[in-house]
C-alpha positions as CSV (number, residue, x, y, z in Angstrom):
1,X,25.0,-46.8,52.8
2,X,23.3,-48.1,55.9
3,X,20.0,-49.8,55.7
4,X,17.2,-47.7,57.4
5,X,16.0,-50.7,59.4
6,X,19.5,-51.1,60.9
7,X,19.6,-47.3,61.6
8,X,16.2,-47.6,63.4
9,X,17.5,-50.6,65.4
10,X,20.5,-48.6,66.4
11,X,18.2,-45.8,67.5
12,X,16.0,-48.2,69.4
13,X,19.0,-49.7,71.2
14,X,20.2,-46.3,72.2
15,X,16.9,-44.6,72.6
16,X,17.2,-43.7,76.3
17,X,20.4,-41.9,75.8
18,X,19.3,-40.2,72.6
19,X,15.9,-39.1,73.9
20,X,17.0,-37.9,77.3
21,X,16.6,-34.2,77.6
22,X,15.1,-33.9,74.1
23,X,11.6,-35.4,74.6
24,X,9.2,-34.3,71.8
25,X,11.9,-33.1,69.5
26,X,12.9,-34.6,66.2
27,X,16.3,-36.2,65.9
28,X,18.3,-36.5,62.6
29,X,20.3,-39.8,62.5
30,X,22.9,-40.9,60.0
31,X,25.7,-43.6,60.2
32,X,24.8,-44.7,63.7
33,X,25.2,-41.1,65.0
34,X,23.0,-38.2,66.1
35,X,23.4,-35.3,63.6
36,X,21.3,-32.9,65.5
37,X,17.9,-32.3,67.2
38,X,15.1,-30.1,65.7
39,X,11.8,-28.8,66.9
40,X,9.9,-30.8,64.2
41,X,10.3,-33.2,61.3
42,X,10.0,-30.5,58.6
43,X,13.0,-28.6,60.1
44,X,15.1,-31.8,60.3
45,X,14.2,-32.7,56.7
46,X,15.1,-29.2,55.5
47,X,18.5,-29.4,57.3
48,X,19.1,-32.9,55.8
49,X,18.4,-31.5,52.3
50,X,20.7,-28.4,52.7
51,X,23.4,-30.7,54.0
52,X,23.3,-32.8,51.0
53,X,22.0,-36.0,52.6
54,X,20.4,-38.4,50.0
55,X,17.0,-39.9,50.7
56,X,17.4,-43.3,52.3
57,X,20.6,-42.6,54.0
58,X,19.2,-40.8,57.0
59,X,16.4,-41.2,59.5
60,X,14.3,-38.6,61.3
61,X,12.8,-39.9,64.4
62,X,10.5,-38.4,67.1
63,X,12.1,-38.4,70.5
64,X,9.7,-40.4,72.6
65,X,10.3,-43.3,75.1
66,X,9.6,-46.8,74.3
67,X,6.6,-46.8,76.6
68,X,5.1,-43.9,74.7
69,X,5.7,-45.5,71.3
70,X,3.9,-48.7,72.3
71,X,1.0,-47.1,74.3
72,X,-2.5,-47.8,73.1
73,X,-5.3,-45.4,73.6
74,X,-8.9,-46.6,74.2
75,X,-12.0,-44.5,74.1
76,X,-15.1,-45.8,75.8
77,X,-17.3,-43.0,74.6
78,X,-18.7,-44.7,71.6
79,X,-22.3,-44.2,70.6
80,X,-24.3,-45.8,67.9
81,X,-27.3,-43.8,66.5
């Protein structure tokens, strides 16, 4: 069984290829491979369960670019009363 940290590292190294054309979707990953794309995490998890994947041997990841993942949002509209 692959370590989930290693699987995430594989995703991150191949992110551009995996995300291209699937922005905003959830991707199911296992054994350094894309299993399939889904509209959301819940649907991906249901598929993984039906397929018989054990917890800890697969990763569900949102298809977002590295820039989006590391973006910080600031809101200057703070008021103290």
